[in-house]
N, C-alpha and C positions, 0 to 999 in steps of 0.2 A: 214351571215356565205357562202354562193354562191360566194359572191365577193370572199373573202379570199379564198376560196377553187381553185376557178377560177386561184388565183394568185399561189397558191400551186402549182400548175398540170403547169402551165408556165413555173416557176420557175423549178421545179427539170429537166422538159424535156428536156429544152435547152441543145442543148451539151455543152461542159467544161473542158477536160480535164487540167494538168498544162500546163502552160505558151502557153493553146488557151480559155483563161477567156470573151474572150472581147461579145461577144452574151449575157451571163450572164450578164457581168458589164453594156451593157447596157440597158438592160430591168432594172434592179435593177435602176441605173440612171434613171430612165423613170420613176419610180415607186416614186423615193422620191426625185427628185428634186425639187418640189415646197415645200416641210415641211424641210430639209434643209437650214442654214444659210449658207452655201458655201460646194463644191463637189471639191476634188484635189486627185490626184492621184502622189502615189510614180512612179518610171522608172521601175520596175516589172511590173504595169499595177492592184497594189492595189489601188482601191476605198474609198477615207475616207470624212464622211458627217458631216460637223460639226454642233453644235449646240450649242448655247450658246458662253457668251463671257467673261466672269469672274469666278472665282474659281477652284480647283481641277483639273485636267488632268484626265479624264476619258477614257481608252479605251475599247469598248466591240467590238469585232472582230467575224465573221462569217466565214469561206472562202468558197470559188465560184468552184473551181476545184471540179471535179469526178474523181475517179480513171477508167481509161481506158486504152487504147492500144494505139501506133504508128506505122505506115506503115514502115518498113526497107528495105523491099524487096520486088519485085517478082520475081517468079521462071521464068525459059524459059516455064514452064508448066502452066504458070498463076495463080498457087495461089503464095498468100500473106503472107510475114512472118511479125512479128510484136516483137517489147517492148511493156514489160506492164509498166505501167505508176500507179504508187500505185501499195499497196499492195494486190495480187489476190491468194487464194487459188487453187490451178491448178482445183482440183474434181469442182469446180462450173462453169468452164469456158466452158466444151466439151457439145458440140451441142450446142452452144446458136447462137442466132443471133445476128448479131453487124452493124453498119453503120458505113463506112467509107466516110468522109466526105472531099470530091474531089472539084477542082474548079469547076468541070464541075455540081456534087450535089451528093447526096449522092449514093451511091453503096452499097447493102445490100451483104453480107460474114454468111456461118456459118461454126461457129469450126469444121473439119474435126474430126472423131473420128472412129477407126476402129468397126465393128457389133461384137460381143463376138462371133459368128459362127469361125473365123479367130484368135482369140487370145487363146492361151493356157491355160489350165483351170488353172494350176497355175498361171497363170500370170495376171485372170482377176483382181485380188483383188490389184493388184500394181497400185498405182497412178503414172499417165503418167507424165512426165517431161514438164512445160510451154516451155523449148526451143524446143520442138519436135512437136509441137502445130502450126497451118496455118488455115488461111481463106480461105474456098471455096467460089470464090465468080461467079463459074457458067460460065465458058469460057474455049475455049480449049488451049489457049497456052497465054504467055506472052503482044504480041501483041494485044490483044484482052483486056487484062487488063487495058493496057497503053491507049488506045482507050476511052477506061472509064475517063479517066483522075487521077489513080491512081499514087502517087508518093511517093516516102520515104518522112516522115514529119509528112504524113497526118494522123489526127487526126478520132481515132476509138473509139467509146460508143457503150455501150447498146444497143439494141433493145428493147422496150418495154413500154409498155403502161399505163397512170395512170387511176388508179380504186380507188371506194372508193368499200371495202369487204363488206360480210354479216351483220356486223355491220357497217353502214354507216362512221363512225368514224375512222375507221381502214383503213389509207390510204395505197395506195401500188404504188411505183411507182422506179425510179430508181433514185441514186444520191442525197436522203435523205442526205448521208453523204457527203458536209454538206450545201447543197441550204436550209435544214431545216433550220439552224444556222444562215444564211444570209435571210432566211423571216421572223426570227425571229426580226431581227434587221429591218428591212423593215416597219414593223408591230409598232414597237415598236415608228418608227420617223412618222409615220401616228398618234399613238395615242395619241403621245406628247403633250397635251394640261395644262401643266402646267408649271411654269415659273421655269429654272432649278438654280440649288444653284450651280452647277459645268459645266465645257465644257467638252461636250459630243463629243468623236469622234466616231462613229459609223462608220466601218469599214468590209471591205469587199476584204476577202486575196485573193491573188492567190497562186499557187503552193505549199500548204501545203502538200497535198499528197507524196511531194518528198523533205519533210527537211524542213517545216515551213518556205519555202523561203520568202514570201510577210511578212508573221507577222514581219519577223526580219527589212527588209526596211522601211513600214509602222509606227511599232514601234520608230525606231529613227528619224522619222521624226515626230509623235506625242507627244515623251517623257511623256510618262503615268505615274501617280502616283498612278492608281488602272489599274490593266489591266484583264480581265475578257474575257474568248474565251465563246461562245456559240457553241458545236460542236453536234455531237451525240454521245449518251451514249449506253453501253450494254443494249438488253431486252434478259431477257434468260429465260421467261415465257412460256418456249416451255419442250415437253419433253423429258426429262434425263436431262435438266436443272437447273439453281439453283434461283427460283424468287426473294430470296428477295434479296430487294433493287435494281432490276434490271427486273421492269416490265413495259410493256404497261398501261397508262390510269393514273397510279400513281402518276404523277407529275415529272418535272425537278429533272436531279440527279445534289446533290451539290457534287462536288466531292471533296474524301479521300485524293486520290492521282491517277494520272496517271503517264506513262513513262517519261513524260519533264517536271513533276512540282510536289513538294510539296507545298501545297498553304500558304499561309500566313493565320494565325490561326484566328487574330484578322480581317480579312475580312470576312475569313469562317464563324466563328459563326454569323457577323453581316447578312450577308445573309442568315442563318437559323433563327436568330431573327426576319428579317423580314417576312419571311416566314410564321412563326408562329403567328406573328403578321396581317396579312392579311388574315390569311386563307389557304391559299395556299397551295396544298401537295406537297411533296417533297420525295426525297429517298436520301439517302446516300452511293453511290457507289465506285468503284474504277473501274481502268483500266490498267492492268499490263503490255500487250502486244500493246500499244500503247501511245499517246498523243497528245496534242490539240498543237492550235498556242499561246497560254499561256505561252508555253515550251519557245519558245523567245521574247514572250511581256515584259514577267517579268525582263529580261534581258537585255532591252535596258537602255544606259548610265546610270545613277546612280543606275536603277531599282525599279522595281512598286510593288508593294502588287498586287500578282497575285491568282485567280482562274480560274477553270472550269467548267460550267454546261453544263449537257449533255441533250439532247432530247432522251429519249429512242427508240432502232430502233433493230427490228429484220431483220438478215440476212446482215450485212454489207459487203460491199464490195463483191459484188455480182451483179447478174443480176436486181434484185429485191431487193427491202427491205419495210420492213412494219412500221409505226408510227400510234400513236393515236391524233386524233387531240385534245380530252383535253390537253396532254401533251403540247404541240404549245403553245395552249391559255393557260397555268399557267405559261409558261415559259416566254411568252410577260408582263403576271401580274406582275411575281417578278420581271423580268428588270425595268419594269415602278415604281415598289416599291422601287426599289432598289437606282432608281435616284432621288426619291423623297425627299430622306433621306439624299443623300451624297451631306453635304457641307465639308466646309473648315476644320470645328473642327474635324468632322467623321472621317474624313481622317488623318488628324495630331494623332488620337489619333488611326488608325487602324496603320500607319506608326512607331508611336513613341510603338508599343509593344515590338522591339528589345532593345529597349533602357533604 
């Protein structure tokens, strides 16, 4: 478990906002290159690791990017203005520490916020618009900021340490959305010790958080017949939340639907049957306000049978999020069990449900 935890720590703490996934991609390549038959890339930077040379084309993907920010301006007073990359809820951004990644190294900044002493009482409950926010990097003027190497376009990521919590299976870090999906596919390739009856395209996509862009280009290269996205799902087992099918430690979520996909029903039933046969715990959740890479993957060329599988995650799209180690393990087991059974006959059955 320690070796796997080390991998999870490394992959989640690497910086990689949309269009800046290179360090994550390089790490993943180093982890999997001895296990893949071939590694190739699309022109946006998505990494495609192939395994197997015959049978149906099965694409299973996790995206490498995380929500973050981009420098847009350094004011004359030395404050940094930014553009969000991915969806942020303004209230989770205030008074947080950030890392600005420059050519000269990391510069730390904090999201400036007025103290309550100078906010009128009737305004204290109002959410502050993101457009009014800035980063304070502790300099006196623009010249000092520029001397630190800060330039428009620089990547900004949350500053947070990886930690195991009170129960050491609860893992705190940034970027679980969706480094955990990428980590699942890294581990699947490492543990794949049987002969495949299909061609596996383990794909690590870019720019998911800004429109599933890498999923579109990579799936057009792969031309999948089966397209499964492994992403984070909602864990809502918190005070005031609804824990039903949305709990940490109760298994991967085989989604009923999300904002970009109504799954192929035969594929979904097949995956649930596999989970039951292997005694792998699972949940049947759905996501109203989000979508996964499967939303674009299943639309490539003539189309593919699509499905989204989620690893339950608390506090997504914030500085910190929490997952459960058992959910990671059981997602890896589920993907391996699916691959063991996916042959041409089964894929033909799944695709034939419409005819």
